[in-house]
N, C-alpha and C positions, 0 to 999 in steps of 0.2 A: 429185302436186304437193307440193312442199315449202312449208312455212308460215313466216311471219316470226316466229320464236320465239327466245327466249333459252334455251339449253339448256346450262347451265354444266357439266353432267356430261360433255359431249362437246366443247364449245368453250370454251377458256380465255379468249378475248377477250370480255368482257362486253358490248362495244359492237358486236359482229358478229352479226347475225341468222343463223339457221340456213340461210336461203336463199343466203347468200354464203359459208358456211363450208366450206372444203375438208375439214376434219375430219369434218363431218357428211355432206355430199353425196358426196364422193369416197371417203373412207376408210371410213366406216360404211355408207352406203347401197349404194354400188357395190362396195366392196372386201369388207367383212365379210358383208354381206347378199346379195351377188351380184346386185344389180339390174342388168339389162342394157337396160332401156327408156329412154325419153325422160324427162328430169327437167326440170320447168318450174315457174315461179311466176307470180304475177300481182301487179299493183299495187305495184311497188317504190317508187312515188312516195308511198306512205302513211307512209314513214319509220318502219317497224316496229321 
């Protein structure tokens, strides 16, 4: 599960949480780390 975090080391857009970041979910988690499973999050309505 990905979390609603600000991770400026990986995502340049400071207003984009890691749950919605292509740089974090696709490039880092799936690409560099080789994760092949299901990626999900919860409570997007919390405006993280």
